[in-house]
Structure formats: structure tokens, C-alpha cells
Steps between C-alpha positions, in 0.01 A plus 500: 500500500647849449851368566461251214379773267795724588748213458381367166354800320756686289514875531497722196680832505317775317676815393293807428651712228371820354564497126401865480799601715755356259758757398412762759755639746498395864298791637216432254503126574477583871201726434331223303554260789358757744199546274437124489530474878263795551250341261513170688433680829214703355346195336508313829375766744309746272560815707501854362844578642651197325327602177645851522844358572473269197384783273784728610762229440336419165522865394862525614583179312337611176667842505844349561448248218391781265804707599729200440352438155527869414864509609572185298342650187694825543824306533425314175434831325816662643719212382413595141515135393241435229526121529436511875203731443341268242563199724317673785211606277463155345487339845213735591288408197208275582459361148818311411384368163475835326212677332206300374342515156397849392178543305382785282159668543345256253645199687786412264841412643758779478850384409643822354667780694263772607736771379485366144118513493488868593649620169 
């Protein structure tokens, strides 16, 4: 019975990809893979030593990612390219559609510039 199943059942290849690791250098991607492997081991066996190993790799991974982002931001600032700076900032914004409707204290919609109202 098992031979028939193995002969006539198609196999499906599954690739596991980490979308969070996109754009990181090799050493950070390796740390992310180590962190995932440590988590799988801890989740399976639930020992304190595996938990400590996972937490240490997690801390190492987060500090190296933060250092990479900091270095990337410093390099954008050092290039003194205003267009590159605005491109980076706009990619970091969570609200892509702009600012919503502004209302005054009485609830009316504000369409004038704020600087003109302060005169």
C-alpha cells in the first residue's frame, strides 16, 4: 500500500523564506537563520539552556540589525544627497496617502495655511 502511495503521490517542494531578512548582509542573514533554528529547538524541547541560547542569539541579531540600520542612515546623511534622503524618509512613513482632514476646535474643516491664521 505504501509503495503505491509513494509512486503515485506527487511531492511538493516547499521553500521557507524569511521576508524580514531581505536586504541585509550575509552575517545578519546567518544570525537570523541561527535565531530561527534556536527557536525551533527551544519550541520542541522547552529546556532552560535552549531558551538562554535563543535569547542570546536574539539579542545579538537585534543589535547587529540596529547597527546596520544606523550605519545605513549615516551613509545617507554623509552623501549629502537631498533626493536620497527624502526617498529614504518617504519609504519609512507608515501613512502613504498623506495627512487627513484637519478640523478646527469648533469642528469646521481647515483649508487655509496655519501661518496665515496667526496674523
